[in-house]
C-alpha positions, 0 to 999 in steps of 0.5 A: 171937483166941478159938481160934487152933488152930481157925483154924490148922486151917482155914487148913492145910485150905484150903492142903492143898486148894489145892495138887495135884501142884505145889510149895508156896508156900514152895518156889516162893518159894525157887526164884524167889528162887534164880533172882534170886540166880543172875543176873549182876549188872546192872539186872534183878538190882538191880530184883528185889533191890530189890523182892524182897517183890513177887517173892516175892509173885508166886511164891506168887500163883497158889496164893492163888486156889486157897485162896479158890476153895474158897469162891468157885469162880470164884477157882480158875479165876483162879488156874489162869490165872495158872499158864501162859505166856500170862498171863505173856506178856500181863503183860510186854506190859502193862508194855511198853504202860503205860510201865514199859519206858520207865521201865526204859530211862531208868533204865539208866545209859548211862555206866560201870558200864554195865548198872547202873540208877538205881532213883531213876528207876524208880517203885515201881509199875513196880518192884513190877509187874515183880518180881511178874510175874517171880515169877509166871513163876517159879511157872509154870516151876517147877510144870513142872520140879518136877512132871516130875522131883522128885515122880515120883522121890519116888513111885518111891522108895516115898514115896507119901503120897497112897495109902491104905496111908500113912493109918496112918503119921502121927507126930502133931506138931500139937496134937489140935485141928488134927490130929483134925478133918483126919483125920476129914474127909480122913484123913491125905492133906492133911498128907502131900502132898509139896508140903505136906511140903517146905514144912514142911522148907523153912521150917524149914531155910531160913526164907525166908518168915520172913525175907523182908519183908512181901509186896508185891502190885501194884495190883489194877487192873493185874492186872485189866487183865492178866486182861482181856488174857489171857482177857476171858471169865473176868471176873476182878474186883478182889474176886476178886484181893483174896480170893486175895491175902488167902488167900496172906498168911494161908496163908504165916503158917499154914505158918510157924506149922506148920513148927516143929511139923511138920518132924520128922514130915515128915522121918520120913515122907518121908526121901528127899524131905526130904533131897533136895528142895533139890538133887535133879533138879527141886528148888530148886537146879536149878529155880532155875537154870532160873528165872534162864534164864527171867528173862533171856528175860523181860528181853529181852521187856520191854526188848529190840527186838521186831524182834530177839527173843532166841531161846529156849534150853534151860534144863534137862533130865531127866536132867541133863547128865552124870547117872550111874546113871539109871534110865529105863524105858518109859512105864507106865499110871501116870505115877507109875511112869514116867520121861520125858526132859524138856527145859525152855525159857526161854519158852513154846514152839509145841507143834506144832514140838516134836512134829515128827519130829526135834525131840527125839530120843534116841540110844544109844552106836552112834548108833541112835535110841531109840523114843519118843513126843514130847509138848509140855508137862508138864501142859498142851500150850499155852504150856508150857515143856517137851517130854517123850519117853516111851520105848517100849523099855527102855534098856540098863544102864550105857550112855551116851545122848545127847538132842538138841533141834534147831533145829526147836523154836520158841517161841510167836512162831515164833522157833527155837533158835539152835543145837541142844542136847544132853545125855548121861547114863549109865544105872544098872548092872544 
């Protein structure tokens, strides 16, 4: 290799362009893997663990096409499509119709210990496809949980890297051959972005993408068929998928090379984010537990009886139940300054049901309903796993508030929550 520094600079540049307002590749992999580990022992956890390289590949897959899309614009549309619930639903349906559900059912033992699985009866193709689909679904969900909770909190704490005043705050750690071309072309913004910074800290501290086995992508022909079922007008081809996968592999390697050089700068530049990305609301732990809840829902969609579907469930909220010292203000013009209440669901929801009067409400200690506007979704209204409440009045300090999601909430199939869900939090003192 004649000039590895210039190659790494190019890869990092593509990577920074490929992520916007979302967790980075390594962070997505961590959240998907945390969800696997949080599952109870059983057939699903056994499959995901045995095919962990495919699970992690699925978790980073939706961003691969963003990188190749800088050269081939159609790849960006392909990547965006893989981020949303309708793609996930079609993926699971494809597995049912092409025999993987039958393989799984056959492999699950009907004798003690019940619920375990004989992996010898599950083909590598189905195992890879299943794990990859679940990883892709984890990416879709955690883009919503991370973006709705963690990144706004980072900005509200004054760590706002994508603004002009941060341009002079570089603490260079990369070699000049990498740093100088980036500063000349894009200023400091690409290498200050929250998603890039947290990947650097995550890789340095957790080493998931370094320690994980080689990424395993499923047969390209299967992915082409899933895209055809989802949005045939897009015309996604095998070549497009292969380009995205190739970029994903290289991007992970590039991040791994950069992390030891960049982690000190990122900790200095975004100290709160670097110290809290794992445990803060929307971070790896909370998002990972939400992923485990979604995995259970997908497992029922894959192996359950369609006539008796598992009802959707609330798998997370912001603020979290029991949260203290919560600062919650009425919505402002800039989303970076506003905090919205959120509830997150285990599957894609019917947006019209979420926006019905009485579906998502907030009450004060006296039972008075707080004024607010309910909107389905986090970034996208259709096939989203979230509902948000934008406050239209300030909350009183040091008071307990209770939010309720009622059984008016229904998923994309029209299946309602089995029971209402509530969560309470206490606002900060004056």
